[in-house]
N, C-alpha and C positions, 0 to 999 in steps of 0.2 A: 421270247424277247429277253434281252439281257438286263441285269441289274443296272448297268451303265446307262442303258437306253431309258429305263424308267426313271433314273436319277436326273438325266438330262431333261426329260419331259417335265418332271416335277419342277426343276429349276426354271424352265421356260414358263411353266404355268404360273409360278410365283412372280416372275417378272411381269406377267400380264396383269396380275392383281395390283402390283406396284404402279404399273402404267395407269390403270383405271383410277386409283386413289389420287395419283399426281394429276391426272387429267381433270378429274372432278374438283380437286383442290384448287387448281388454276382457274377453273371457271368460277368457283366461289370467290376467289381473289378478284376477278374482273367485276363480279357483282358487287362486292364490297366497295370497290372504287367507284363503280357506277352509281351506287346508292348513298355512299357516305364519304366519298373522296379518298384521296391518298392518305389523309390523316387517319381514317378509320383502319385502313389496311396496315398502315405502319404500327399503330398501337397493338392490333391483333398479333402482328408478327413479333413485336417486341415481347409481348406477354408469352407467346409460344416459346420463343428462344430462351427466355429466362427460366420458364418452367422445365424445359428440357435440360438446361444447364444444372438446375437444382436436383434433377433426378440423376444426372451423371455424377456430380459431386456436390454434396450439400455443404455450402459455405454460408456462415451467418450474414456476410455482407450481401451475398446474392439474395438471400431470404429477405433481408431488410429492403433491398431495392424493389424486389417483386411485390412485397406487401405495400410499399409506398406508392408504387405505380397503380395498383388496384384500388387502393383506398382514396386516391386523389382523382379518379376518373369522374367526370361530371355525369349526372344521371342519364342524359341523352346518349352519350358515347357508351357508357357502361351497358345500357340496355342493348345497344347494337353489338357490343363485344360479346355479351352473353349469347345473343342469337347467332353470331358468327360461329362460336365454338359448338353450339347445339346443332346447327345445320351441318357443320363439318362432320360430326358423328353420324348424322342421318345419311350423309352421302357415303361415308366409309362403310356403314352397315350395308348399304345398297351394293357397293362394290364387292364386299365379302360374300354377300348372298349370291350374287351373280357368279362369283368365282367358284362356289360350291357346285353350281350347275356345270360350269366349264370343266372343273376337275373330273366330274363324272363322265362327261362327253369325251374328254381327252383320253381318259382311261379306256373307255369302250372303243375308241377309234384306234389306239395304239397297241392295245393288249392283244388283239387278234382273237385267237381262241381261249386266251387266259380268262378265267371266270373271276369277276371282281368279288373281293371278300365282303361279306354282309349283304350280298345280293340274293334274290330269290333262287337264282340258278345255283349259287354256291351251296345253298341248303339242300336243294333237290339232289344235286350231285353227291353231296355227303350222305344223304339217305340211300341213294343207289349204291354207293361204295360200301356202305354198312349193311348191304343185303336186306334192306327193308322192302318187304313184298308189296304188291299192289293192294292186297287185302289190308295189310297193316296201315298203309297210307290212307286208305279209305276210312279206316277206324280213327286215325289221327285227325283227318279233316272233319269227321263228324263230331269230334270231341273238342277241338280248339275253338276258341271264340275270343274276339277282342272288340270291345266297344269303346270308342273314344267320345267323351261326353263334354260338349262345350258348356262352359259356365259363364255367367256374366260378372264374375268376381272382378272388382275394379282394379285391374293391374295393367291395363293398356293405357298408357298416358297420352298416346297420340290420337288426334282426331282422324275421322274417316277421310276428310278432305286431304289431309297430309299424306295418308297412306296411298290415296289415289295418285297423288303426284309422284310418290315414291315408285309406284308400279310403272308409270310412264317413263321415268328416268331409267329404271331398271331395263325396260324393253329397249330403250334407245342405246344404253351403254352396251348391251349384248350385241347390238348391231356393229359395234366397233371391231368385233371379231371376224366380220364378213370380209374375206380377202378380195371379193369381186367389186367392193365399192370403189367408185372413181374418186378422184380428188374433189370434184365438185359435190359429190354425194356425201363425202366425209365432212366437207365444210358446211353443208346444209344440216348434217346431223349435229355438228357442233353448235351451230346457231340455234337449232331446236332445243338442245340441252341447256344452252345459255338461257333461253326463254323459260325453260321449266324451272331452273334454279332461281331465276328472278321471280317467277310465280310463287315458288316456295318461300322466298324471302318476304314476299308481300302478302302471304297468307298467314292469318292468325293461327298459331299452333295451339292456342288455349281455347277451351270451350267456354262459351259465354253463360252456359247453364248446364245443370246436371242432365244427362240423357234420361229420357223416360224409359220405362221397361220395354216399350214397343220399339224405341230407338235401338235398344240393345238387341232385341229380336232381329231387327233388320241388319244389324252389324254381324250377327252370327250367321244369318242366311247369306250374307255376302260371300262367305267362303264356299258354301254349297254352289252358289251361282257361278263364281269365278273359277274355282278349281276342283272341288271335291266331286261334283256331279260327273266330271269327265275323268279325273285322275283315278278315283276308286275303281271303276271298272277296268281301267288299264292295268292296275295291279293284279286283278283276277286274270285278265288276258295273258299277262306275262307268266303267272303261275301255271296256267294251263298250257302255254307254249313249252315251258320247261318240263312239265309232266309228259307231254306228248313226245318230247325229245328223248327223255330218259326212260320212259315207260310207254313205248309206242303201241303195245298190244292192247291197251285199255282206252276206251272212249271216255275222256275226262269232262265232267262238268262239276267243278268244285262247289260244294254247298256254301252258303253265306256264312263266313267266319269273321269278316271285318266290316264294321259299320260304324256310323256316327250317331250319337244321340245329343240331347241338349237339356240343360236346366233352365235356359233363359225363357222367362215367362212362366216357369213352373216353381222356381225356388223362392218360396215366401218366407224363409227363415230370416227374421229380423228385417224384412223389407216390406213395409206396410203397402207399398205401391203394387205388389203382386196380389191381385184379388181374382176371384173366380172369373169375372168377365174379361180380365186381361189374359188369363190362361186360354179361355175359349178363342179370343181374337188371335193369339199366338198360333193356335192350331190352324186357324183359317189361313194365316199368312204362310205357314208351312205348306199347306195343301195348295195354296195359290201358286207358290214357286214351283212345286212338283209339277202341277198341270201345265204351267207356262213352259217348263223345260221339255216336257213330253210333246207339247204342241209344236215347239220349235224343231224338235227332232223329226216329227212326223212330216212337217212341211219340207224339211231338207230331203228326207227319204222320198217324198212324193216327186221332188224334182229329179231325183236320181233314177227312180224305178220307172223308166219310160218303156218297159218291155211291152211288145205288142203281140196280140194273138194271131196276127198275120204271119208272124215269124216263129213264135214259141208256143208250146202247149202247156198251159197252166194245170195245176192239179184239180181233180174233180172236187177235192175238199174245199179249195178256194172258191171254185165256181158256186158250190152250194152255200158257202158262207156269204158271198156277195148277194145271191138270190134271197137269202134269209134277211139280210140288211135292207134290201130294196123293198121287201114286203112290210117290214116292221118299223123302219126309221124314216122320218121326214127330215130332209135337210133344211134346217132353219138358219144355222149360223154359218154353214159352209156352202159355197156354190156347188152345184151339180157338175160333176166332171162329164164333159160332153162327148169325149172320144171313147166310145164303147169298146174300142179295141185295146184299151190300156187298163187292164183289170186291176193292177196294183194301185193305180191312182184312184180308181173308183172305191176300192176297199178302203184305202187310207182316208178318203173324204168321209166315209161313214165313221171311221175310227175317230177322226177330229170332231165330228158332231157329237159323238158319245162322250168324248172328253169334256167338251164345252157344256154338255148337259149335266155334268156332275154338280155344278154350282147352281143349276136352275131347279128351284124346289118343286116346280110344276111337273118335272120329269121323274120324280121319285117313284120307284117301283115299276117303271116302264122301260122298254128296250132303247129309249132315247138316251140313256146314260149307262155308264159302267157302274155296276153295283159293287164291284171289288177290283183290286188290281189284278187278281187272278184272271178275270175276263179279258182284261187288256193284254196280259201275257199270252193268253190262249190265241187271241187274234194274231199277235206277232208271230207265234209259232206256226200258225196256218200259213202266213206269208213266208216264213223261213222254209218250211217244208216244200212249198210250191216252187220257190226259187231253186232249191236243190234238185227238184223234180226235172227242171229243164237246164240243169247243170250251170246255173248262175250261182255257184257256190261262193265265189268271191264277193258277190253283191250281198249274199246272205251273211257272210262273215263280217263284212265291212259296216253294213248298215243295221241289220236286224239283231245280230248276236249281241252287240254292245247295248242296244236299247233294251233287250230282254234282261240283261244283267242289271242295267239301271233300274228297271221296274222291280226286280227282285230286291235290290238294295234299298230303294228310296220309297217304294210303294206310292200311295197317294198322300202320304203324310210326311214325306221328306226325311224326318228324323224322329225317333222316339223321344218323347218329352218325359222327363222325370219330374215328379212333384216332391218338394221337400218342405218340411215344417218342423219347428221346435217342439220337443215332446211336451213341454209345459202347456202349449196351446191345446193339445188333445186332452190333457188332464183337466184343464179348466172347463172345456166344453163338456167332457164327460161328467164332471161334478154337477154342472147345471142340469144336464139332461136327466141324470139319475135322481137328483133332488126333485125335479119336476114330476117324475113318475112315482115319487114316494118310495123308491127302492132303497136309497141310503141318503142320509141327510147331508153328509159332507164326505163324498168319495175321496177327495184329495188327502184327507187325514188318516185314511185306512192304512194299516200295515201292508207291506208288499204282498205277503202270503194271502191276506184277505182280498186284496185287489185281484190277484190272479184267480182265486176261487170264484169270485163274483163274475169276472169278465168271461171265464170259461163256461159258467152256467148260462150266461146271457148269449154267448155265441151258439150254444146248442139249442137255445129257445127260438123257435121260428117267429115269434111275435116281435113286431117292431117296437122300438123305444121312442121314436120321434113322430111328430105330426106336423103337417103344414099349417094347422090351425093354432099352433102354439106360438106365442110371441117370445122368441128367445132373444138373448142379448146380441148386439151387433157382431161381437167376436165369435160367439157360438154359431150364429146364422151363417157367417162367412166360412167358418170351419166346415159346416155341413154342406154348404153350397159347392165347395171344391169337389166333394165326392160325387155330387149330382152331375157336375160338369164333366167329370171323368167318365161317368156312366154314358151320358149323352154323347160325349166325344167317341167312345168306343163304338157306339152304334153308327155314328155318322162318318167317322174317318177310319174305322177299322180297329180291331182290338189291339193291334200293335202300336197305336199312336201313344198310349200311356200304359205302362205295365208295372212301374215301380213307384212306391211312395216312401221316400226316405225320411227317417226320424232322427233329427239332430239331437245330440246329447241324450241318446238312449241309455238309460242307467239301470233298467230293470225289465223283466219280461212283461210287466204290465204296460210299459210304454209301447210295446209292439202289439199287444192284444187290443189296446185302445184303438189303434188304427184299424185293425181287423173288424172290430165291432162297429165303428163308424162306416166302414166299407159295406158291412151288411145292411146298414140302413139305406144305402143307395142301390142295392142289388148287385154289388161287386163281389160279395161273398155270400153264398147261399148254401144251406144244408137242406136237402130234399127230405121228404117223408121216408124214403127208403134208406136214408143215412148217407147217400152220396153227397159230395161237396163240389160245388163250382167256385172257382176263384179266378178273377181276371186282373186283380190288382194286388201285388205283393207288398206287404209291410217290410221295409228294409231298415234294420237298425244301423245307425251310424255311431260307432264307438270312437270317441275323440280324445279323451284325457287318458293319462296313464292308468288312473284308477279304473276307468271304463274298460280299457284293454285287459286289465287283470280280471275284471268281472265278466267279460264277454263270454268265455266258454261255459261258465255256469248258467248264464242267462239263456244261451241257446240250448243247452241241455234241458233246462226247465221247459222251454217251448216245445222242443222236439218230443218230450215225454207226454205232452198233452195230446190225446187222440185227435181233437178237433183241429188243433194247429197242424199236426202231422198230415191230416187229410187235406188241409189247404195247401201245404207244400207239394203233396202228391199231385194235386190238381195243376200245379205249375211244373209238371214233369220231374217231380222229385228234386227240384233245383231251388236252393235258397240263396238269395243275394245278401251279402253283408258288406257294409262300407266301413273302411278304416280311414281315420282322419290323420294325415301326416302333419298338417299345419298346427292344429290345436295340441296334438300330443307333443310336437316340438316346442311349442310356446309353454306348455305345462311342465315338461321334464327335461328339455334340452335336446340337442341333435342326437347325441350318442345314445342316451336312454330311450328316446323315442324310436330310433331305428331298431334297437334291440328288442324293445317291448313289442313293436309291430311284427318283427320276425317271430317272436315267441307266440304272439296271438294267432298269426297265420297257421302255425303248426298245431296249436292247441285246438283251434276251432275246426281245423280239418279232421283231427282225430275224433272230436265230438260228433261231427256230421257223419263220419264213416261208421261210427257205432250205431247210428240211427238210420243208415242206408240213404243218406241224403248227399247230393253233390252240392258243393259251394261255388258260387261265383263271387269272387272278391272284387270289390269296387275300391280302387286306390285313390283317395282324395289328395293327389299331389298338386302343389302349386308350381310356378315357374322358377321361383328362386330356390337356392340351396337350403335356406332356412325353412322351406315348406316342402321338402322332399323332391325338389325339382332335379331332373336329369334328362339326358336324351331318351327318347321314347324306347328305343331298342334295349338300352341299358336298364330302364325301369322294369321291362318285362323280364330280362334275365336276372334281375335282382331278387325275384320271387323264388322261394324254394320250389323246385320243379313239381313236386307232388301236389302243390297247392293250387295249380292252375287248371285242374281237370274239368271244373265246371265253367270255365271261362274267366276272362279278366275285363274289368271296366277301369278306365283311367280318365281323370278330368284333364281337360285341355282348356286353357284360359288366357285371357289378356294378351300379353306380349308373346306368349307361346303360340297363340293362334296365328298371329301376323307373321312370326318368324318361320313357322313351319308350313303354313297353308296359303299364304297370299300369292305365292309363285308356283306354278305347276310343276316345274322341275324339281323343286325342293320338296314339295308336297309328296310327289311320287317317290323320291328317295327315302323320305322319312317313313312312309308307309311300306315301302319295299323292305327297309331294314327291320321294321316292326314285324312284318310277315316272316322274315328270316329268323328273327329272334323267337318268335312264337313256335316255329317249326323245331328249332333247336331245343327249346324248353320241353316241348312235347316229347322229343326223342330222349332227352335226359330223364324225363319222368318214367320212361319205359325201360331204361337201362341203368345199371348200378353207377353210382358216382365214380368218376375217374379219379378224383382227388379224395383221399381219405380225410374225413373231418373227425378229429379226435374228440370224443364226448367231453374230455376234460377241458377242452377249449371253451365249450359252451358253459361249463361251470364257472370258468374264470370270467367269461363275459357277463355272467350274472353279477359277480362281485364288482367288476369294472363299471357296469351300468348303475349299480346301486350307489357307488361313490360318485359318479358323474351327476346323478340326479340330486344327491345331497349338496354337492358343490354349487350346482346351477341354482337350486331353490334357495340356498343360503343367501345368494345375491338377489335373485329376482323376487322372491316372496318374502324373505325374512329380514332383508336389509331395509330398515325404515326410510332410508334416504334414497333408495334406488329409483322409485318412481319419479322423484324430483330430478335426479340425474338424467333419466331417460327423456323426460319431457323437455328439459332445458337444453340438452345437448344434441337433440335431433330435431328435424323439421316436422315432428309428429302433428302439432296443431295445424300447421299450414297445409299438410298434405290433404286434409279434409276439405280444403278450399279448391282443390284441383278440378272438381267436376268430372271425374272419370268414371263414375258409376251411379246408378240410381239408388244403390243400397247405402244406408248410414254406416259409418265406420265403427260404430259401437252397437251391440245388441240392445242395450238399454241406454237411456240418457244418464249415464253415470260416469265417474272418473275412476271406478274400480278397475284394477288391472284385468280381473277375470272377465270383465265385459268388453274389453278392447278385442277387436277382431284380429286374427293372426296376420291378415294382409298388411294393414298399416304398421303393425308391430315389426314385421320384416322389412317393409318398404322404408321405414324411418331409419333403421340400423343400416341398411344398404346405402341410402343417401348420405349418411354421415360417415361412411366408409369403415365402420366397425365390423359389419357383417356378424355381429355378436351371436345371433341365434344359430348360425351355421357351424360354430366351432367351440363356443365357450363351454368349459368344464371337461372337455376331452383330455386335455393335458394332465390335469390333476388325477383323473381317473386312470389313465394309462400309467402315470408315475406311481400311483398307489400299488399297482400290480408289480411294476418293474423294481421299485425300491432300490435302484442302483445295483442290482444283483445281475451279473453277466449272464447267468443261465436263464433268468427271466426274459432278458432282452432276446436271447436266442429263441425262446418260445414265441415271443411277439413277431419276430422275423419269420418264423415257420408259419405262423398263423397268416401273415401277410402273403406268403407264397402259396399256401395250400387251402386256405379258408375263404371261399368267395365272398361271404358276408363281410368278414373283417377287412379283406382287401378293398371292397367297394366303399366301406365306411372310411378307411384311411385315405383313399383317393378323393372322396368327396370333401374330407377335411382339408386336404391339400388345396383343392380348388378354392375353398372358402378363405383359407389363409392367404392365398396368392392374390385374391381380389381385395382383401381387407388391407387398410393402410392406416397404421396407428399414428403416423406423423400427421396425417390430415385429420384423423379423428381427434387428436389433441387440440386442433384448432376449434372444433365443435365443442369439446369440453370447456374451453375458455369462456363459453357463454353462460356457464353455470355461476350463479351469483355467489353461492356459499363456497369459498375456496377450500374449506375443510372437506366438505362432501366431495368436491371435484377431485382433489388430490388423492383422497383415500380410495375412491372407487375406480378412478382411472388407473391408479397404480395396481389395483387388483386385476383389472382387465389386462393391463400391459404385461404383468408377470405371467398370467395364464397364456397369453399369446406367445410369449417367448418360450415358455415351457412346452407348449403344444408343438411349436415349430421345431424345436430341437429334438423332441422325441420322434416326430414324424421323419425327420431326416435320418435319424439313427435306425429306425425300423425299416425304412425303404432303402437305406444305403445310398441315398442321393446326396449330391453336393448342395443342390438348391431345391426349394419347393417347386413342384410341377416339372422336374427334369424328366419325368416319365411321359409328359404330353407337351413337347417343345413348341408345337404349333400354338397351343393356347397360352403357354408361358410367354411366348414372343408377342402375341396379340395383346396380352395384358400390359406387358412392358411398353409396347408402342402406344397404347391408348392412354396410359396414365398421365403423361405430360399434357395431354389435352383435356383430360377430366379435371386435373388439379386446379387450373384457373377458375373453373365453375364452382368447385368446392370452396375455395377461398372467398370468392365473391358471394356465394350463398351464406357463409358465416357472417360476412359483413352486413349483408342485407337483412338477415334474420335479426341481428343485434339491433339494427336501426329500427326495424318494423316493431319489434317487441317493446323497445323503449318508448316509441310513440304510443302504442296501444296501452301501455301501463299508465300513460298520462292522459288517457281517455281520448286520444286522437287516432286517426288512421290515415293511410296514404295508399289509394288504390294502385298507383303507379309502382310504388315500392313492393306491394304484394305481388303485382304482375311480374316484376323482375325476380322475385323469389320463386314463383311458379315456373318461370322460364328456366331457372337454374335446375329445378327439380326435373323437368322434362329432359334438359340437356344431360344431366348426370345419369338419368335412366337410359338414355341412348348410349352414352359412353360406356356404362358398365353392362349394358344389355340385360338389365334386370330392373324390375319395379318390385312387385310383391310375389 
């Protein structure tokens, strides 16, 4: 296919996106007239036109007219105007999401034999062309691993009810591409969409209460139910298809390398609502959905497998299996299949009965239930082999093969649940337990070396430290209960239901050893008399701040040098999981320093582990926003140094990222396909020398650049006495906490200290006020300190951008942040600061840094404008800004009014509601919350 054809197809595809946006915009216009009359539509249009004009050419008289119009809106009209702009963005986002699916389908339809870049097939083809053998491929597949972990971090500003309407609209809009629709059918489709947009208009987008933890669990399971249960096995199916195509001499069954996990219901760090009983109920809900999905599939298969023994001859193995079931299983929940000539339906009836029996306590230890998912898979494989025995291969591939893969991926527990708790909670519990046993009066005051020595001795001692007859404090009892719940869960749901216990703010080896000792009390860690160790729950340190990242290699070396700890790692297949926090390191040291220190920590920790013969699985705690390490999934994989992925990768997926990536099957598939492709590329890079030479001197310069960035960042954030005042008064930080978007409090403690503020509201507030400060601040000063206006130094920076992947990724992320930031709008927010001296001084500092960073990035990249390298995103931001701007101006006005009222001891729920609506609208417009 020629470039001309590709260009023509791309142009036509973009026309279809414009068609959908215009189509949905017109429908919204009709709804506005229908609900608020022509007056409402005219006001919205007037504001939109003025905003666009100001973006084209900023004139003081236009600005005055725009502000006058917004400031004089009566509250009832203003409320509707806010909702009009917010809903417009929701519709645009739906159109863009659909367009991504359309683009992929267009490419596949028109490209013929051309392989799409970033696809699984492109990676397998590259492996083939690089003469990678089947044996090497098998080694790669046995070594790669990617686990995507859903978290309940409060960054999804939309209600589930709104997302459900979005899905219906998306499905209907996709139907517009159907060329066989008649005129009447198109009209009916338009009427249906009009009804959906009216429903959207009349549905409250704000939650009336904070979600409970179990509400959040249901929200997470929604993605498994709607997309992931089907999409994930399809990714494996495509991978095996490509392997069969390019490596036909081998029979491929790819081991499990891609799976999903969850924190929701297990993450108790700073969330008092996550208690042991909630974790147990979470696991029951996970299992309930898994069993429901298997039951649905078995019923579908039962309808399809009507093969009769009057025509086909089934395998002796299946006959024997059915006879065994008839002898041992009583059908109580499932009707007896009466046609004895249909063996598959008979077998499936018994399988359904055994699935139902799993939740019946009276069947425990009997053949009436499956005791493990392995038994379920064994039954499926008996059916699979029998189908192939009488040449019904297509039925086996269509119905059974996929279900076997689903059972391998999801088990009876659906997703592995991680537990997380703050290190201080373990220390407090340990202090009480050890004091109660008269081992040490105040464990918490011991020096680190003495703590390690004591914990090491107690881990080697088989005697218990706790007793059910002792009355511990509520916090210690809850801490111990969690470990007992994990033990019971592993017995009931399988050992893979929970395998990792994450320790927030891990700052010493003792923080990790405490968790191991508490695990020992529940039977999760045991040393036998012969010296052998069993361990089914791994203590996973989470290194979050810059200081923690510096200390991490030393902490892990101390642990690996302890024989008892090393034996525990050996029991987990010589694999140690370590989590790195992108959000808190960014909040602590700034974007540039955090990214560099994370890179250094990855390499240093890998070296320490290799010395001890341990493989590392790095868990990357990324958020959705740029200020929290957010980036597309495939890029986040490729951003890791290739030699650090050998033990596998875990990455957090949360909030708006979940809904944007996994609410629609086509987009979920593409995201996971690109992730698989990136994983294969990274594995290949780890086995071959780097194609681009990284000059060691560049890394030395990055150390200096990073140190300068950290100093500049912390001078403002930590050392400027007026900064917190500036932050709180010039952003909607206090009001964000009233959004009811998560069960977890926005602060770890009930304090106003910056250190206790969570990274999510920190980033969310700066994004709302259009500064996006955490994603770029201090980078300009740091780069300038190296450059110092010396031409040869700029040449070096350009070479680094061209040939140093880490530096190039960092510069491109900075470009994205600067493109989304808007200091003209940010200045409106700064006007809310009461002290004019503080306002002018700090805003001037931020503005100068923005200008410096922008000019340096343009010089380094050789571009005319920021984001010239990604014109699609550049254009999208430019098109969205005129529609986001009115919401920002109205938010400033509303915040000023609400805060004035509250200072006078009054309140206005309607005013607060309007503020929260603007927060939702801006989040939709910028496609980011936290």
